[in-house]
C-alpha positions as CSV (number, residue, x, y, z in Angstrom):
1,M,-50.9,-43.9,-9.2
2,P,-47.8,-43.5,-7.0
3,A,-48.0,-40.9,-4.2
4,V,-45.7,-37.9,-4.3
5,V,-42.8,-38.6,-2.1
6,R,-41.3,-35.6,-0.4
7,F,-37.7,-35.7,0.7
8,R,-37.4,-34.4,4.1
9,G,-33.9,-33.0,4.4
10,G,-32.1,-32.1,7.6
11,P,-31.4,-28.6,8.8
12,T,-29.8,-26.2,6.4
13,P,-26.0,-26.7,6.6
14,E,-24.0,-23.8,8.2
15,I,-20.9,-22.6,6.5
16,V,-18.1,-22.2,9.1
17,V,-15.4,-19.7,8.3
18,P,-12.7,-18.1,10.4
19,R,-13.7,-15.0,12.3
20,R,-11.6,-12.7,10.2
21,V,-13.2,-14.0,7.0
22,G,-16.6,-13.7,8.5
23,L,-15.9,-10.0,9.3
24,A,-14.7,-9.4,5.8
25,L,-17.9,-10.9,4.4
26,R,-20.2,-9.1,6.9
27,P,-18.4,-6.1,8.4
28,E,-21.6,-4.7,9.8
29,D,-21.7,-7.6,12.3
30,D,-18.9,-6.5,14.5
31,R,-17.5,-3.1,13.6
32,E,-15.7,-2.4,16.9
33,V,-13.1,-5.1,16.3
34,I,-11.9,-3.7,12.9
35,P,-8.6,-2.0,13.5
36,V,-8.2,1.7,12.8
37,R,-5.3,1.1,10.4
38,V,-5.5,-2.0,8.2
39,T,-2.3,-3.5,6.9
40,L,-1.7,-6.7,5.1
41,N,1.1,-7.6,7.5
42,K,-1.1,-7.8,10.6
43,N,-4.7,-7.9,9.4
44,A,-4.8,-10.1,6.3
45,P,-7.3,-11.0,4.9
46,P,-8.5,-7.4,4.4
47,F,-11.6,-6.2,6.1
48,A,-14.7,-4.8,4.5
49,G,-13.5,-5.6,0.9
50,E,-10.6,-3.1,1.1
51,L,-7.4,-4.4,-0.4
52,R,-4.4,-2.4,0.7
53,E,-0.7,-2.7,1.1
54,E,1.7,-0.3,2.7
55,Q,5.5,-0.6,2.8
56,S,7.7,1.7,4.8
57,S,11.5,2.1,4.6
58,Q,14.1,2.2,7.3
59,P,15.8,5.6,7.8
60,V,18.6,6.2,5.3
61,K,21.4,7.4,7.5
62,N,23.8,9.1,5.0
63,F,22.4,9.8,1.5
64,A,25.1,11.3,-0.7
65,V,24.8,14.1,-3.1
66,D,23.6,13.1,-6.6
67,A,22.7,9.6,-5.4
68,Q,19.5,7.7,-6.0
69,V,17.9,5.4,-3.5
70,T,14.8,3.1,-3.6
71,L,13.0,3.6,-0.3
72,A,10.1,1.1,-0.6
73,T,8.6,-1.3,-3.2
74,L,5.0,-2.7,-3.5
75,R,4.8,-6.5,-3.7
76,R,2.0,-6.6,-6.4
77,P,0.2,-4.3,-8.8
78,W,-2.4,-1.9,-7.4
79,S,-5.0,0.3,-9.0
80,Y,-4.3,3.3,-6.8
81,V,-0.9,4.2,-5.4
82,G,0.3,7.0,-3.1
83,W,3.6,7.8,-1.3
84,A,5.0,9.9,1.5
85,V,8.6,11.1,2.2
86,D,10.0,12.5,5.4
87,P,13.1,14.4,4.1
88,G,15.0,14.4,7.4
89,N,17.5,17.3,7.4
90,A,17.4,17.7,3.6
91,G,17.5,21.2,2.1
92,A,15.9,22.2,-1.2
93,G,16.5,19.9,-4.2
94,L,15.4,16.5,-3.0
95,T,13.1,14.9,-5.6
96,A,10.9,11.8,-5.4
97,Q,9.1,9.8,-8.1
98,L,7.6,6.4,-8.7
99,R,9.3,3.8,-10.8
100,I,6.6,1.8,-12.5
101,L,7.8,-1.8,-12.9
102,T,6.4,-3.6,-15.9
103,R,7.5,-6.7,-17.8
104,G,9.0,-4.6,-20.6
105,L,10.3,-1.1,-20.0
106,D,10.3,0.5,-16.6
107,A,8.6,3.9,-16.6
108,Y,8.9,6.8,-14.2
109,T,6.3,9.4,-13.0
110,A,7.2,13.0,-13.2
111,P,9.7,13.9,-10.4
112,V,8.2,15.9,-7.5
113,V,10.4,18.3,-5.5
114,I,10.1,17.8,-1.8
115,P,9.9,21.0,0.2
116,A,12.9,21.6,2.5
117,G,12.5,20.1,6.0
118,R,8.9,19.1,5.7
119,P,7.2,15.7,5.1
120,F,5.4,15.5,1.8
121,A,2.8,13.1,0.4
122,L,1.2,12.4,-3.0
123,V,-1.9,10.2,-3.0
124,G,-4.3,8.7,-5.4
125,L,-2.3,8.1,-8.5
126,I,-4.0,5.6,-10.9
127,V,-1.2,3.2,-11.9
128,G,-2.3,-0.5,-12.1
129,A,1.3,-1.8,-11.9
130,T,3.9,-2.7,-9.3
131,C,5.8,0.5,-8.2
132,E,8.6,1.6,-6.1
133,L,9.4,4.9,-4.5
134,V,12.7,6.4,-5.7
135,V,14.3,9.5,-4.3
136,V,17.2,11.5,-5.8
137,N,19.4,13.8,-3.8
138,G,19.9,17.0,-5.7
139,T,20.7,19.0,-2.6
140,A,24.1,20.6,-1.8
141,G,24.9,18.2,1.1
142,V,24.5,14.8,2.6
143,V,21.0,14.0,3.8
144,R,20.4,12.1,7.0
145,N,17.4,10.2,8.3
146,L,15.5,10.1,5.0
147,R,12.4,7.9,5.3
148,G,9.5,7.1,3.0
149,S,6.5,4.8,2.5
150,I,4.4,3.7,-0.4
151,W,0.9,2.3,-0.4
152,G,-1.3,0.6,-2.9
153,M,-5.1,0.0,-2.9
154,S,-7.7,-1.6,-5.0
155,E,-11.5,-1.8,-4.9
156,R,-11.5,-5.6,-5.2
C-alpha cells in the first residue's frame, strides 16, 4: 500500500497592493493618513469604501436677468446627490434646481428659491442618475460672483 504523500508548500503568498488600496481595504490600519476631505481628484481610489465626487464651479461674473446657467455637472450617476450655491450679490428671486440627465427625457427637481445674500445648500437627494446644478436668475438685476458646487455619493 502506498504511503500518503503530503505536499509541502512554501510560505503563504502575500498580496502586494499599493498603499492607497491597502488603506481602502483596511482603513483601521492607518487612520491618521486619511485626509479630512476626500475627493476623487486628489485621493482616488476612495478610502474606507466611500465613493464620492464633488464638482465646483468658477465664479460667474455677470449673470443677466432671466438667464439660466449650469454651474457644475457630475461625471457619473450617484445614489445620493446634494448641492450648494453661494449667490454672491443676488437679491431675492434666484432659484436653483437639479437637471437629472437620463438617456431619454431630461427631468428637473422642484426649483428652490435661494435666500438673498446667503449661501444655501440642499443635501441627501436620492437620485441615482447623472445630474447638473442649474440656476435661474429671476432677480431684478445682474448677479455677480455666483458660485455653486454639486456632490454625489454612493455606498459602494
